[in-house]
C-alpha positions as CSV (number, residue, x, y, z in Angstrom):
1,M,161.7,102.4,119.0
2,I,159.1,101.2,121.5
3,D,156.9,98.2,121.1
4,V,153.6,99.6,123.0
5,H,152.4,96.1,123.5
6,I,153.7,92.9,124.7
7,H,153.2,90.3,126.6
8,L,157.3,90.2,128.5
9,D,156.4,87.5,131.5
10,Q,155.4,85.6,129.1
11,Y,158.5,85.1,127.5
12,P,161.7,82.1,128.9
13,R,162.4,84.2,132.3
14,E,166.0,82.7,132.1
15,Q,166.2,84.2,128.1
16,L,165.5,87.5,129.4
17,P,168.3,89.2,129.1
18,D,170.3,87.8,126.3
19,L,166.7,89.0,124.3
20,I,167.0,92.7,126.5
21,N,170.3,93.5,125.6
22,D,170.3,92.5,121.7
23,W,167.0,93.8,121.6
24,Q,168.8,97.4,123.0
25,S,171.4,97.3,120.4
26,K,169.6,97.1,117.8
27,G,168.1,99.8,118.5
28,I,164.9,98.9,120.7
29,K,164.8,102.1,123.3
30,G,161.5,99.8,125.2
31,V,158.4,98.0,125.5
32,V,155.2,98.9,127.1
33,A,154.4,94.9,128.9
34,V,151.0,94.6,129.2
35,A,149.9,91.8,132.0
36,T,146.8,89.4,131.8
37,D,145.9,88.7,135.7
38,L,147.3,89.8,138.8
39,R,150.3,86.9,138.4
40,S,150.4,88.4,135.1
41,S,150.6,92.4,137.1
42,Y,152.8,91.0,140.2
43,D,155.6,89.8,137.9
44,T,155.1,92.5,134.6
45,L,155.6,94.3,138.3
46,E,159.0,92.4,139.2
47,L,160.2,92.5,135.2
48,S,160.0,96.4,135.6
49,E,162.4,96.2,138.7
50,S,164.7,94.0,136.5
51,F,165.1,96.5,133.7
52,P,163.7,99.7,134.7
53,H,164.4,101.3,131.4
54,V,163.7,99.6,129.4
55,V,160.7,97.4,130.7
56,F,157.6,99.9,130.7
57,P,155.3,98.7,132.8
58,C,151.3,98.2,133.2
59,I,149.1,95.9,135.2
60,G,145.4,95.0,134.0
61,W,142.7,92.2,133.3
62,H,143.3,90.5,129.8
63,P,139.0,89.8,129.2
64,E,139.6,86.6,127.4
65,Q,139.5,84.4,130.3
66,R,137.0,84.2,133.3
67,V,135.7,88.1,135.2
68,P,137.9,87.7,137.9
69,T,136.4,87.2,141.6
70,E,135.0,90.3,143.7
71,Q,138.3,90.0,146.0
72,E,140.4,89.4,143.4
73,K,139.2,92.4,141.4
74,L,139.8,94.2,144.4
75,E,143.1,93.5,144.9
76,L,144.0,94.9,141.5
77,L,142.4,97.8,142.3
78,Q,144.5,98.0,145.2
79,L,147.5,97.2,143.1
80,I,146.6,99.8,140.5
81,K,146.6,101.9,143.1
82,M,149.9,101.5,145.2
83,E,152.2,100.8,141.4
84,K,150.4,104.7,140.4
85,E,153.5,106.0,140.0
86,R,155.9,103.0,138.1
87,I,153.4,101.4,135.8
88,V,152.6,103.6,132.3
89,G,149.2,102.6,132.5
90,I,146.0,99.7,132.6
91,G,145.9,96.9,130.7
92,E,145.8,94.3,129.3
93,I,141.9,95.6,129.7
94,G,138.5,95.5,127.1
95,L,136.2,93.1,125.6
96,P,135.8,89.5,125.2
97,Y,135.3,88.6,121.8
98,Y,137.9,85.1,121.0
99,A,136.8,82.9,123.5
100,L,133.1,84.2,124.1
101,Q,132.5,80.5,123.3
102,Q,135.5,78.4,124.8
103,L,134.0,80.1,128.0
104,G,130.1,78.7,127.8
105,E,129.2,82.3,126.0
106,P,128.5,84.4,129.6
107,P,126.9,87.3,129.5
108,L,128.3,90.3,128.6
109,E,128.2,91.9,131.7
110,P,130.0,91.5,134.4
111,Y,132.4,91.7,131.3
112,V,130.9,95.5,131.0
113,E,131.2,96.1,134.4
114,L,134.9,95.6,135.1
115,F,136.4,97.0,131.9
116,T,134.0,100.0,132.8
117,S,135.7,100.2,136.6
118,L,139.4,99.6,135.7
119,V,139.1,102.8,132.9
120,Q,137.9,104.5,135.8
121,E,140.5,104.0,137.7
122,A,143.0,104.9,134.5
123,K,141.5,107.5,134.1
124,K,141.7,108.6,137.6
125,H,145.1,108.2,138.0
126,D,145.7,109.6,134.7
127,L,146.8,106.4,133.3
128,P,146.5,105.2,129.6
129,A,144.3,102.3,129.0
130,N,145.4,99.8,126.8
131,I,142.6,98.2,124.9
132,H,141.6,94.3,123.9
133,A,138.2,94.8,121.8
134,V,137.5,93.5,118.5
135,Y,134.3,93.7,116.1
136,E,131.4,94.1,117.3
137,K,133.1,94.4,120.8
138,A,135.4,97.7,120.1
139,E,132.4,99.8,119.2
140,I,130.6,98.9,122.6
141,A,134.1,99.6,124.5
142,F,134.7,102.3,122.8
143,N,131.4,104.1,124.2
144,I,132.4,103.4,127.4
145,L,135.7,106.1,127.2
146,Q,133.2,108.0,125.9
147,D,130.3,108.2,128.6
148,E,133.3,107.8,131.1
149,S,134.8,111.2,129.6
150,V,138.3,108.7,128.6
151,K,140.6,110.8,127.0
152,K,143.8,108.3,127.5
153,A,143.0,105.1,125.3
154,H,145.0,102.6,122.8
155,F,143.2,100.1,121.2
156,H,145.5,97.6,120.3
157,W,145.5,95.3,116.6
158,L,141.7,96.9,116.6
159,K,139.7,95.2,114.1
160,A,136.1,97.5,113.5
161,D,134.2,98.1,111.1
162,D,134.7,101.6,109.6
163,I,132.6,103.4,111.0
164,V,133.4,102.8,115.0
165,S,137.5,102.7,113.0
166,T,136.7,106.3,112.6
167,N,135.0,107.6,115.6
168,I,138.0,105.8,117.5
169,M,140.2,108.4,115.2
170,Q,138.1,111.2,116.1
171,A,138.5,110.7,119.1
172,G,141.7,111.2,119.4
173,Y,142.6,107.9,121.1
174,Y,145.6,105.8,119.7
175,L,146.0,102.2,117.3
176,S,148.3,100.1,117.1
177,F,149.7,98.0,114.2
178,T,151.1,94.6,114.0
179,P,154.0,93.3,111.8
180,E,150.5,91.2,109.9
181,V,151.0,95.0,108.3
182,C,154.5,93.0,106.9
183,Y,151.5,90.3,104.6
184,R,147.8,91.1,104.6
185,N,146.4,94.1,103.6
186,R,144.3,94.7,106.1
187,D,144.8,97.3,108.2
188,E,146.4,99.4,105.5
189,P,143.5,101.3,104.9
190,L,143.5,101.9,108.3
191,I,146.7,103.2,107.8
192,K,146.3,105.3,105.3
193,N,143.8,107.2,107.4
194,I,145.7,107.5,110.5
195,P,147.0,110.7,111.8
196,L,150.6,110.3,112.3
197,E,150.0,111.9,116.1
198,Q,147.4,108.3,116.9
199,L,150.4,105.8,114.6
200,L,152.6,103.7,117.3
201,V,153.5,99.4,116.5
202,E,153.4,96.4,118.3
203,T,154.0,92.9,118.7
204,D,152.5,91.2,121.9
205,G,154.7,88.9,121.3
206,P,155.4,86.6,121.9
207,W,152.3,85.6,119.9
208,P,153.8,84.0,116.6
209,F,152.6,86.1,112.9
210,A,153.2,84.5,110.0
211,G,154.5,85.5,106.3
212,P,158.5,87.2,106.7
213,F,158.1,85.6,110.1
214,A,156.6,82.4,110.2
215,D,159.2,80.4,112.4
216,R,160.5,82.7,114.3
217,Q,160.7,83.9,118.2
218,T,158.6,87.4,117.6
219,T,160.6,90.4,119.6
220,P,160.3,94.0,119.0
221,L,162.8,93.2,116.7
222,F,159.9,92.9,114.0
223,L,159.2,96.0,113.9
224,N,161.9,97.2,111.7
225,E,160.0,95.5,109.3
226,S,156.6,97.1,110.3
227,V,158.2,100.9,109.8
228,Q,159.0,99.7,106.1
229,S,156.0,98.7,105.3
230,I,154.4,101.8,107.4
231,A,155.9,103.9,105.6
232,K,155.3,103.3,102.1
233,I,151.7,103.3,102.4
234,K,151.7,106.4,104.5
235,G,153.6,107.6,101.8
236,Y,157.1,108.8,104.4
237,R,160.3,108.3,104.9
238,P,160.8,105.1,107.5
239,E,162.7,107.4,109.1
240,E,160.4,110.3,109.5
241,I,157.9,107.1,110.8
242,R,160.2,105.9,112.9
243,E,161.0,108.9,115.0
244,K,156.6,109.7,115.0
245,L,156.1,107.0,116.4
246,R,159.1,107.4,119.3
247,I,157.4,110.6,120.2
248,N,153.9,109.0,120.1
249,A,154.8,106.4,123.0
250,F,156.9,108.8,124.9
251,K,153.0,110.9,124.8
252,L,150.7,108.7,125.7
253,Y,152.9,106.5,128.4
254,G,154.5,109.5,129.6
255,L,158.0,107.8,129.1
256,H,160.0,111.0,129.9
257,L,158.9,111.5,132.8
258,R,159.5,107.6,133.6
259,R,163.9,107.7,132.4
């Protein structure tokens, strides 16, 4: 099993050796660790050095915050260039939705410009973009990907209307589903419709979940329960879903080249 979207740098650093050993002993083959800003990008790269066979790093700038300064943006682009052989993707990147009110409703254009420049970098280096874009922002992000002829993209925890979701799937982009599939029905129609070849799973850890996961620290081990629910929805055996998820993660993120 591969967790394709986790904020590993947000876990207590001193706990990570024991946590990762536990995850591996219980079937987790690796995690795609995403970053939120420059500091997070550097920390995620350091974690990939400490755990090179299990932590596959992405670097980026999370959209639910202020846009980077010009200096920060240049440093991030330079870091991508320097580490392009080591990272497996550009992320977490995208467009803001939840934080816009907290940020004082800033204009969207700087976020669009940043997202566009980062997906251009992803395309230039043949890396997938790990994307945060929900509701009406998902359509804007999708249109940017199409305008830039980006082929490798992964929408994490997508929330969008049926038309946009269908367009995303028809473009061949990947979607990842969280442990919410175990206790909410919202994603069930999307899971039914998505081709198996574009299906992924994630935790977005350490983000907390409800239902059977309430009051539990979020870990990639939750994915075993996600697979059970997805298999039931799709009408496949859990082991068939598990193997397809592994193949998809390896294919999109080039993990077979990183071992």
